[in-house]
C-alpha positions as CSV (number, residue, x, y, z in Angstrom):
1,M,92.7,38.4,106.7
2,N,90.0,38.7,109.3
3,C,90.4,35.3,110.1
4,G,90.6,35.2,114.1
5,F,89.4,38.0,114.6
6,Q,86.1,39.4,116.5
7,S,84.5,42.4,115.5
8,A,85.6,46.1,117.3
9,V,83.3,47.5,120.3
10,F,83.0,50.9,120.3
11,G,81.0,51.8,123.2
12,N,77.7,49.2,123.1
13,T,78.0,49.6,118.7
14,V,80.1,46.3,117.3
15,T,81.4,48.0,113.5
16,E,83.3,45.4,110.7
17,A,86.2,43.4,112.5
18,P,89.5,44.8,112.1
19,E,92.9,43.6,109.6
20,P,95.5,42.3,111.1
21,A,98.6,44.6,110.2
22,K,101.2,43.2,109.4
23,V,103.7,45.9,110.8
24,K,106.5,45.2,113.9
25,I,106.4,47.4,116.6
26,L,109.9,48.5,117.5
27,L,110.4,50.0,121.1
28,D,113.8,51.2,121.6
29,G,115.1,49.0,119.1
30,E,113.4,46.2,120.7
31,T,111.1,44.2,118.7
32,I,107.8,43.8,120.6
33,S,105.7,40.4,121.0
34,F,102.0,40.4,121.3
35,D,99.1,38.4,122.7
36,E,97.1,39.8,120.5
37,Q,98.6,41.3,117.1
38,P,98.1,44.4,116.2
39,V,95.4,45.1,113.9
40,M,94.9,47.8,111.2
41,L,91.2,49.7,111.3
42,N,90.0,52.9,108.9
43,N,94.1,53.3,108.0
44,R,94.7,53.4,111.4
45,V,97.4,50.6,113.2
46,L,96.1,49.9,117.2
47,V,98.1,48.0,119.2
48,P,96.9,47.2,122.8
49,L,97.3,49.3,125.0
50,R,98.2,47.1,128.2
51,E,101.0,45.4,126.7
52,V,102.5,48.8,125.0
53,A,102.3,51.3,128.1
54,E,103.6,48.1,130.7
55,R,106.9,47.9,128.3
56,M,107.4,51.6,128.7
57,G,106.8,51.0,132.1
58,A,103.2,52.9,132.7
59,D,100.4,51.4,135.0
60,V,97.3,50.9,133.7
61,A,93.9,50.4,135.4
62,W,90.3,50.4,134.3
63,S,87.8,52.4,136.2
64,E,83.7,52.5,135.9
65,A,82.0,53.0,132.8
66,G,84.8,51.5,130.1
67,R,87.2,53.7,131.5
68,I,91.6,53.3,131.2
69,A,93.5,54.8,133.7
70,V,97.2,54.9,132.4
71,S,100.2,56.4,134.7
72,K,103.3,56.7,134.7
73,D,105.3,59.9,136.4
74,D,103.7,63.1,136.2
75,T,101.3,62.2,134.1
76,G,97.8,60.1,134.3
77,V,96.2,59.8,131.1
78,L,92.6,58.9,131.0
79,L,90.4,57.7,128.2
80,T,87.3,56.0,127.2
81,V,86.4,52.5,125.1
82,G,84.4,54.4,122.2
83,K,85.3,57.6,122.8
84,D,87.4,60.2,120.8
85,T,88.0,62.6,123.7
86,V,91.1,61.4,126.1
87,Y,92.4,63.8,129.3
88,V,96.4,64.0,129.0
89,N,97.4,65.4,132.7
90,R,93.5,66.8,132.5
91,Q,94.3,68.8,129.2
92,K,91.2,67.7,127.2
93,F,92.4,65.7,123.0
94,F,90.5,64.3,120.5
95,M,92.0,61.7,118.6
96,D,90.7,60.7,115.2
97,Q,90.0,56.9,116.0
98,V,88.6,56.2,118.6
99,P,89.7,52.4,121.4
100,V,87.8,49.5,120.6
101,L,87.8,46.1,123.1
102,L,88.8,43.8,121.0
103,N,88.8,39.7,122.4
104,G,88.5,41.6,125.3
105,R,91.7,43.9,125.1
106,T,91.5,47.7,124.2
107,F,93.1,48.4,121.4
108,V,94.6,52.3,120.2
109,P,95.8,54.2,118.2
110,V,99.8,53.8,118.5
111,R,100.4,56.7,117.2
112,F,98.2,58.6,120.3
113,V,100.1,56.5,122.9
114,A,103.6,56.8,123.1
115,P,104.1,60.1,122.0
116,A,101.5,60.6,125.1
117,L,103.5,58.7,127.7
118,G,106.0,60.5,126.4
119,A,107.8,59.1,124.1
120,K,108.4,59.5,119.7
121,V,107.1,58.1,117.3
122,D,108.2,57.2,113.1
123,W,107.2,55.0,110.2
124,D,109.8,53.1,108.4
125,E,107.6,52.8,105.2
126,A,110.6,50.4,103.8
127,N,110.9,47.7,106.3
128,Q,106.8,48.1,107.1
129,T,108.4,48.8,110.8
130,V,106.5,50.9,113.4
131,L,109.5,52.9,115.6
132,I,108.8,54.2,119.4
133,L,111.7,55.8,120.7
134,S,111.0,57.0,124.8
135,E,114.4,59.4,123.9
136,G,116.6,60.5,121.9
137,N,115.6,61.7,118.0
138,F,115.9,60.1,114.6
139,S,117.9,59.6,111.8
140,D,117.1,61.7,109.0
141,S,116.7,59.3,106.7
142,F,113.2,57.8,108.2
143,Q,109.9,59.7,106.6
144,S,107.4,62.3,108.9
145,T,104.6,60.1,110.8
146,E,102.8,63.3,109.8
147,K,100.9,61.3,106.8
148,Y,100.3,58.2,107.8
149,Y,99.4,59.1,111.5
150,K,97.1,62.1,112.7
151,L,98.3,63.1,116.5
152,F,95.6,63.7,118.7
153,D,94.8,67.1,118.9
154,V,93.8,70.2,121.5
155,K,90.1,71.7,121.8
156,V,90.4,75.0,121.8
157,G,87.2,76.5,123.5
158,G,84.0,75.8,124.2
159,Q,82.7,74.1,127.7
160,D,82.4,71.1,129.5
161,Y,79.0,72.5,132.0
162,C,76.5,69.6,132.5
163,S,73.7,69.9,129.2
164,P,70.2,70.4,130.2
165,E,68.8,66.7,130.1
166,E,71.2,65.5,131.9
167,A,71.0,69.0,134.4
168,K,67.5,68.1,134.7
169,Q,67.8,63.8,135.4
170,Y,70.2,64.8,138.3
171,V,67.9,67.3,140.4
172,L,65.6,65.3,139.7
173,Q,66.6,61.5,140.9
174,Q,68.7,63.0,143.6
175,N,65.5,64.8,145.1
176,L,66.5,67.8,144.2
177,L,63.4,69.4,142.9
178,K,60.5,67.9,142.9
179,Y,59.5,69.9,139.8
180,A,62.3,70.8,137.0
181,E,60.4,74.5,135.3
182,N,63.5,76.2,133.4
183,I,67.2,75.1,132.4
184,R,69.5,77.4,131.0
185,V,73.9,77.7,131.3
186,V,74.6,81.1,133.2
187,Y,78.0,82.6,132.7
188,I,79.7,84.1,135.8
189,R,82.0,86.2,134.7
190,F,79.7,86.8,132.0
191,A,81.5,86.2,128.9
192,E,80.6,83.4,126.8
193,Y,83.8,81.1,126.7
194,G,84.2,81.8,130.6
195,P,83.6,79.8,133.5
196,A,80.1,78.6,133.6
197,D,77.2,76.7,134.9
198,T,73.8,75.2,134.1
199,M,71.3,76.4,136.3
200,V,67.6,74.6,136.9
201,T,64.4,76.5,138.9
202,G,61.7,74.9,139.7
203,Y,59.7,73.3,142.7
204,D,61.5,71.1,145.5
205,W,59.1,68.7,147.6
206,E,58.1,71.5,150.9
207,G,56.2,73.9,147.8
208,N,59.6,75.8,147.3
209,S,61.5,77.9,144.3
210,K,64.4,76.9,143.8
211,A,67.5,77.4,142.0
212,V,70.4,74.3,141.5
213,W,74.2,74.9,139.8
214,L,75.4,72.7,138.6
215,S,79.3,71.7,136.9
216,K,80.5,68.6,135.3
217,D,84.5,67.3,135.9
218,P,85.8,66.4,132.8
219,Y,88.0,65.2,133.9
220,L,86.0,62.5,135.7
221,E,82.8,63.7,133.5
222,T,81.0,63.4,136.5
223,I,78.0,66.0,138.1
224,E,78.6,67.8,140.4
225,V,76.3,70.8,143.1
226,D,77.6,74.6,143.0
227,G,74.6,75.6,145.2
228,S,71.8,76.1,145.8
229,V,68.6,78.8,146.9
230,L,65.2,79.3,148.3
231,L,64.6,81.9,146.0
232,Q,62.3,83.2,148.4
233,D,65.2,84.3,150.3
234,G,66.4,87.2,148.2
235,V,64.9,89.9,146.0
236,S,63.2,88.9,142.8
237,E,63.9,88.9,139.5
238,E,61.2,92.7,139.7
239,K,63.5,93.5,142.1
240,I,66.7,94.4,140.3
241,Y,64.5,95.7,136.9
242,A,63.1,98.4,139.6
243,I,66.8,98.8,141.3
244,L,67.4,98.9,137.7
245,Q,65.1,101.4,136.4
246,E,66.1,104.2,138.8
247,K,69.4,103.9,137.2
248,G,67.6,104.5,134.1
249,V,67.7,101.6,132.5
250,K,64.3,100.1,131.0
251,R,63.4,96.5,130.5
252,E,63.8,96.9,127.2
253,D,67.5,98.0,127.6
254,V,68.7,95.0,130.2
255,T,69.6,91.6,127.5
256,D,70.2,89.1,129.9
257,L,68.9,88.7,133.8
258,Y,69.8,86.1,135.3
259,L,71.0,83.9,138.6
260,A,74.5,82.4,138.9
261,I,77.1,81.6,142.1
262,N,79.9,84.4,141.8
263,N,82.3,82.5,144.7
264,K,81.5,79.1,145.4
265,E,83.8,79.2,148.9
266,L,81.7,82.0,149.7
267,N,78.8,80.5,148.4
268,Q,78.2,84.6,147.5
269,I,74.8,84.3,144.5
270,C,74.6,86.9,142.8
271,W,72.1,88.7,139.9
272,Y,74.0,88.6,136.7
273,A,72.1,92.1,134.4
274,L,73.6,92.5,130.8
275,V,72.2,96.2,129.4
276,Q,72.5,97.9,126.2
277,Q,71.6,101.6,125.9
278,E,72.6,102.7,121.8
279,Q,76.7,102.4,121.8
280,K,77.4,101.3,124.8
281,K,77.3,98.1,126.8
282,Y,77.1,98.2,130.8
283,N,77.3,95.0,133.2
284,Y,75.7,94.7,136.7
285,L,75.7,92.6,139.4
286,F,73.8,92.5,142.3
287,D,73.8,90.5,145.8
288,F,71.0,88.0,145.8
289,K,70.5,88.4,149.2
290,T,69.9,92.5,149.5
291,G,70.4,93.8,145.9
292,E,72.9,96.2,146.9
293,L,74.9,97.0,144.3
294,I,78.0,94.8,144.0
295,S,79.7,96.6,140.3
296,E,79.3,97.8,137.3
297,Y,80.5,98.0,133.9
298,Q,80.7,100.3,131.3
299,Y,81.9,99.8,128.0
300,E,82.4,101.4,124.6
301,V,81.2,99.8,121.7
302,E,82.2,100.1,118.5
303,G,81.8,97.9,115.3
304,N,82.7,94.2,117.1
305,V,84.5,95.9,120.4
306,S,83.4,96.6,123.3
307,Y,86.2,98.9,125.0
308,S,85.8,99.0,128.9
309,I,86.1,102.8,129.5
310,T,84.2,102.7,133.3
311,K,84.2,100.2,136.0
312,K,82.7,101.2,140.0
313,Q,83.3,98.1,142.2
314,H,81.7,97.9,146.0
315,P,84.4,98.5,148.6
316,L,83.4,95.0,150.7
317,Y,83.4,93.0,146.9
318,S,86.8,94.5,146.4
319,C,88.6,90.9,146.3
320,F,85.8,89.3,144.0
321,S,87.3,89.9,140.6
322,L,85.0,89.7,137.5
């Protein structure tokens, strides 16, 4: 069964050789002839990506790090050999079978590539045939494919900020810092599932204490520097605690205090303070340069639900939403 097939490569990992898929592939009623025949792996039919995509009018190009870009009209697809994540028009999906390299060709589940390019896929059990239609509907005589193939699913929630190790490695390799001391994720809108950066603090080559904020493009998986600042150029953490104390907030009431970029275009950096006192929560935003209070939010807590009851915002910063 495996004669003539090399082992499939998942990234740098070699797995068992797939079996030939004894199926036909029809595109709009015409049989597709392949130089490399479709295979069966983990109960999924895999087809050569380029041959199917180009037959459907798409362009296929390799990019660096094993990524393959597929484009057709207004649709752009980016996938990586050995990874289950794929981007369709910059939206992130998961596939239940990763793309693999086989005999120098990239093989992907046919149940992925056709729908991603706007076609419909069905399975003719009686004739052991995969049916691809670029337009139109299938006859009711064909059974559903949901049990035979699993369509990729949208990722819900989560973030694509840098991991601590990625962030540390990047700032040191790029000579942004000589030493990296502390690394943490900072949320730009106070919310855990809102936009976030990875902040690295340490010392630069001149011995100055410095903070650097990094983000990761979830589409290209590239790391970008969103901003940096010398900590000596603004008010200190202790100064913020002192300002909060003047407002009746004790140090033990502060559940979190961190620096983050509030506005990337203006490189506006702020202190974010989260406070809880009995059944009330407060979010404070202070200007890093001056320590001036920019905004204050107060929430009434009932059970696990917080209700916003007051909001104060400095008029000069009314254009910045939190």
